[in-house]
C-alpha positions in Angstrom: -51.7 37.8 68.6 -52.9 35.6 71.4 -56.2 33.7 71.1 -59.3 35.7 72.0 -60.0 36.1 75.7 -56.5 35.0 76.8 -53.7 37.2 78.0 -51.4 38.8 75.5 -48.2 37.6 77.3 -47.1 34.9 79.6 -44.2 34.0 81.9 -41.8 31.3 80.7 -38.3 29.9 81.4 -36.0 29.7 78.3 -32.7 27.9 77.9 -29.9 30.4 78.2 -27.5 28.8 75.7 -23.8 29.2 75.8 -23.5 33.0 76.1 -24.3 33.2 79.8 -24.1 31.4 83.1 -27.1 29.4 84.4 -29.4 27.0 82.7 -32.6 29.0 82.2 -33.8 32.5 82.6 -37.2 34.0 83.2 -38.8 35.9 80.3 -42.1 37.3 79.1 -43.4 36.0 75.8 -46.5 36.3 73.8 -49.1 33.6 74.4 -48.7 31.3 71.4 -51.5 30.8 68.9 -52.2 27.1 68.1 -51.5 26.2 64.5 -53.8 24.0 62.4 -54.2 20.7 64.1 -52.9 22.1 67.4 -54.4 23.0 70.8 -53.3 25.6 73.2 -52.8 24.3 76.8 -52.9 26.3 80.0 -50.2 24.6 82.0 -51.1 23.2 85.5 -47.8 21.4 86.1 -44.7 20.3 84.3 -42.3 17.5 85.3 -38.5 18.3 85.6 -36.8 15.6 83.5 -33.1 14.8 83.2 -33.5 15.4 79.5 -34.3 19.0 80.4 -30.8 19.2 81.9 -29.3 17.6 78.7 -31.0 20.3 76.7 -30.0 23.3 78.9 -26.5 22.0 79.7 -25.6 21.4 76.0 -25.3 17.6 76.2 -27.7 17.5 73.3 -27.2 19.6 70.2 -29.2 22.9 70.1 -32.4 22.5 68.0 -34.1 25.7 68.8 -32.3 28.7 70.3 -33.7 29.7 73.7 -36.2 26.9 73.7 -38.6 26.7 76.6 -37.9 23.2 78.1 -40.4 20.8 79.6 -42.1 17.8 78.1 -44.1 16.3 81.0 -46.9 18.8 80.8 -50.4 18.6 82.3 -53.0 21.3 81.7 -56.3 22.2 80.2 -57.2 23.0 76.6 -57.5 26.8 76.5 -58.0 27.3 72.7 -58.3 25.3 69.5 -56.3 25.8 66.3 -58.0 25.4 62.9 -58.9 21.9 61.8 -59.0 20.4 65.3 -61.7 18.0 66.5 -60.3 15.7 69.1 -60.6 18.0 72.2 -62.8 20.8 73.4 -61.8 23.8 75.6 -61.5 22.7 79.2 -60.4 19.1 78.4 -57.5 17.9 80.5 -54.5 16.8 78.5 -50.9 15.7 78.7 -48.2 17.0 76.5 -45.3 14.5 76.0 -41.8 14.4 74.6 -42.8 13.1 71.2 -44.5 16.1 69.5 -44.9 14.9 65.9 -43.7 12.4 63.3 -43.9 12.4 59.5 -46.4 9.5 59.3 -45.0 8.5 55.9 -41.5 7.0 56.4 -40.9 3.2 56.7 -40.5 3.6 60.5 -43.8 5.3 60.9 -45.6 2.9 58.6 -44.3 -0.1 60.5 -45.4 1.2 63.9 -41.9 2.4 65.0 -42.6 6.1 64.8 -40.1 6.7 67.7 -37.4 6.2 65.0 -38.9 8.6 62.5 -36.0 10.7 61.2 -38.3 13.8 61.0 -39.7 13.4 64.5 -39.9 16.6 66.6 -39.8 16.8 70.4 -41.4 19.1 73.0 -39.0 21.2 74.8 -36.2 20.7 72.3 -37.6 21.4 68.8 -40.6 23.4 70.0 -41.3 25.3 73.2 -42.4 23.2 76.1 -44.1 23.4 79.5 -41.8 25.7 81.6 -44.4 28.4 80.8 -47.9 29.4 81.5 -49.1 28.1 78.1 -47.8 25.7 75.4 -49.2 24.2 72.3 -49.3 20.6 71.1 -50.6 18.8 68.0 -53.9 17.2 69.2 -52.9 13.9 67.7 -49.9 13.6 70.0 -51.6 14.7 73.3 -53.0 12.3 75.9 -56.2 12.5 77.8 -55.6 12.9 81.5 -58.4 12.1 84.1 -59.8 15.0 86.0 -59.3 13.2 89.3 -55.6 12.6 88.9 -53.5 15.3 90.5 -51.4 17.2 88.0 -48.2 16.6 90.1 -48.9 12.8 89.9 -49.8 12.8 86.2 -46.9 14.9 84.8 -44.0 12.4 85.5 -46.0 9.6 83.8 -45.7 11.4 80.5 -41.9 10.8 80.0 -40.4 9.1 83.1 -43.2 6.6 83.2 -43.5 6.0 79.4 -39.8 5.7 78.8 -39.5 3.3 81.8 -42.2 1.2 80.3 -40.5 1.0 76.9 -37.2 0.3 78.6 -38.7 -2.6 80.5 -40.1 -4.1 77.4 -36.7 -3.6 75.6 -34.9 -5.3 78.4 -36.8 -8.6 77.7 -37.3 -9.5 81.3 -38.7 -13.0 81.6 -41.8 -13.6 83.8 -40.7 -13.6 87.4 -37.2 -12.7 86.5 -34.5 -10.7 88.3 -34.3 -7.1 87.2 -31.5 -4.6 87.9 -32.1 -0.9 87.8 -29.0 1.3 87.6 -29.9 4.8 88.9 -33.1 5.3 90.8 -34.6 8.6 89.8 -37.9 9.6 88.2 -38.1 6.8 85.6 -36.6 4.0 87.6 -38.9 4.5 90.7 -41.9 4.1 88.4 -40.4 1.2 86.5 -39.6 -0.6 89.7 -43.3 -0.4 90.8 -44.4 -1.7 87.4 -41.9 -4.6 87.4 -42.8 -5.6 91.0 -46.5 -5.6 90.1 -45.7 -8.0 87.3 -43.9 -10.4 89.7 -40.3 -9.4 89.1 -37.6 -9.5 91.7 -36.0 -6.0 91.6 -32.4 -5.1 92.6 -31.4 -1.4 92.6 -27.9 0.0 92.2 -27.7 3.7 92.7 -25.7 6.4 94.4 -27.4 8.2 97.3 -28.8 6.7 100.5 -32.2 8.4 100.1 -32.7 6.8 96.7 -31.7 3.4 98.1 -34.1 3.8 101.0 -36.9 4.7 98.6 -36.1 1.6 96.5 -36.4 -0.7 99.5 -39.6 1.0 100.7 -41.2 0.4 97.2 -40.3 -3.3 97.5 -36.9 -3.9 96.0 -35.1 -7.0 97.2 -31.8 -5.1 97.5 -30.4 -1.6 97.0 -26.7 -0.9 96.8 -24.1 1.4 95.2 -24.3 2.0 91.5 -20.8 0.6 90.9 -21.3 -2.5 93.0 -22.4 -6.0 92.0 -25.9 -7.3 92.6 -26.3 -10.1 95.1 -27.5 -12.5 92.4 -27.0 -12.6 88.6 -29.7 -10.6 86.8 -31.9 -11.7 83.9 -32.2 -8.1 82.7 -31.0 -4.6 83.6 -31.9 -1.1 82.7 -29.3 1.7 82.9 -31.1 5.0 83.8 -28.1 6.9 85.0 -26.4 8.8 82.1 -23.0 7.2 83.1 -21.3 5.2 80.4 -18.8 3.9 82.8 -21.5 1.8 84.4 -22.1 -0.2 81.2 -19.3 -2.8 81.8 -20.4 -3.1 85.5 -24.0 -3.7 84.5 -23.0 -6.2 81.9 -20.9 -8.1 84.4 -23.9 -8.4 86.7 -26.0 -10.1 84.1 -26.8 -13.8 83.9 -25.9 -15.5 80.6 -28.5 -14.6 78.0 -29.4 -11.4 79.9 -30.2 -8.0 78.3 -29.0 -4.5 79.3 -31.2 -1.7 78.1 -29.8 1.8 78.0 -32.7 4.1 78.7 -31.2 7.6 78.4 -31.2 10.0 75.5 -27.6 10.9 76.5 -24.9 8.6 78.0 -21.3 9.6 78.7 -18.5 7.7 76.9 -18.6 3.9 77.4 -15.3 2.3 78.3 -13.8 -0.5 76.2 -15.7 -3.8 76.8 -14.1 -7.1 77.3 -15.8 -9.6 75.0 -15.4 -12.6 77.4 -16.3 -10.8 80.6 -19.1 -8.6 79.3 -20.7 -9.9 76.1 -20.0 -13.6 75.7 -22.7 -16.2 76.5 -25.3 -14.2 74.6 -25.6 -11.1 76.7 -27.3 -8.3 74.8 -27.0 -4.5 74.9 -29.8 -2.5 73.5 -31.0 1.1 73.6 -34.2 3.0 74.0 -35.1 5.9 71.6 -38.1 8.0 72.6 -41.5 6.2 72.5 -44.5 5.6 70.3 -47.9 7.0 71.0 -49.0 3.4 71.5 -46.4 3.0 74.3 -47.9 6.0 76.0 -51.5 4.8 75.8 -50.6 1.4 77.0 -48.5 2.7 79.9 -51.1 5.2 81.1 -53.8 2.6 81.1 -51.5 0.2 83.0 -50.4 2.9 85.5 -54.1 3.6 86.3 -54.9 -0.1 86.7 -51.9 -0.8 89.0 -52.2 2.5 90.9 -48.6 3.6 90.3 -47.6 6.5 92.5 -44.9 9.1 92.0 -42.7 10.2 94.9 -42.9 13.9 94.1 -40.9 17.0 95.2 -43.0 20.0 94.2 -41.5 23.3 93.2 -43.3 26.6 92.5 -43.1 27.6 88.8 -40.8 30.5 89.8 -38.3 28.0 91.2 -37.4 26.2 87.9 -33.6 27.0 88.2 -33.5 25.5 91.7 -35.4 22.4 90.6 -32.9 21.8 87.8 -30.0 22.4 90.1 -31.4 20.0 92.7 -31.9 17.4 90.0 -28.4 17.8 88.7 -27.0 17.3 92.2 -29.3 14.5 93.3 -30.9 16.4 96.2 -34.2 14.6 96.1 -35.5 11.1 95.5 -38.2 10.3 92.9 -39.3 13.2 90.7 -39.5 17.0 90.7 -42.5 18.8 89.3 -43.1 22.6 88.7 -46.6 23.5 89.8 -48.5 26.6 89.0 -50.7 25.8 92.1 -47.7 26.2 94.4 -46.7 29.8 95.2 -43.9 29.3 97.8 
């Protein structure tokens, strides 16, 4: 039964799975009731993340059959579950990828909850934001300012937060040279963040539109993903899910440089040559989800620096088209499903 005063059913897009063609299909579902410690959120907008493609295309193992994707959700609290106290109805919140952790394992106790073996994720383990309503444990939601447009806020909740963590993992020295491989949702926010902190940014990505956006945002250079940067790089981040770019990115590093792999899924990595790719203390590291502290830090930093998303907005009914356009690189920046857009 839906919470009092709310509709009994809602529109949603669910992952099709392996038995049919396409990525998602439209369905009617009951409006969920928030469990203890959860709030129900009326969705205003939901970012379209490459991880959604990995879920719907089967690159990631299925955790919940016919899950509703979407983990960059902005909306307003519509109802409270039992034992909630952090929010009140009408509050504006963000629902992120990290949905819950156990709070008791050694990773959680040491501030590394992103590595919790019992972590659960929005739009993979539990239904996400490709719907009229979704739920979230109140302890894992973020407050979103009322004056920040939903289409601008939504991508910050994964693309922005993951880019922030990836930049930290890349160990870029002050004023250093940063390479970004792939220039989609996360990279175009990370570039702004790095530039604001005094870095020199070099972008390597397919697609002339993405290269133009990189230069417009202030990158020193923008070239093809499989090319070499014009100068050795102190740090690089691989956002593209292409393992064959790992040797290329390592070859573009200065000695002592670090390559951070920011994706949840990367295709097979070719054999590395120790002398050419790893010798002279080059480092390869990965990024796994984020902590709530990462999110709070990044959202505060994004507000202070005035980070702006380059957004292509789709009506909620166009979720299949948005996913297809993302898969085929038909837009620069980010895509957002908006309940305020009807055509």
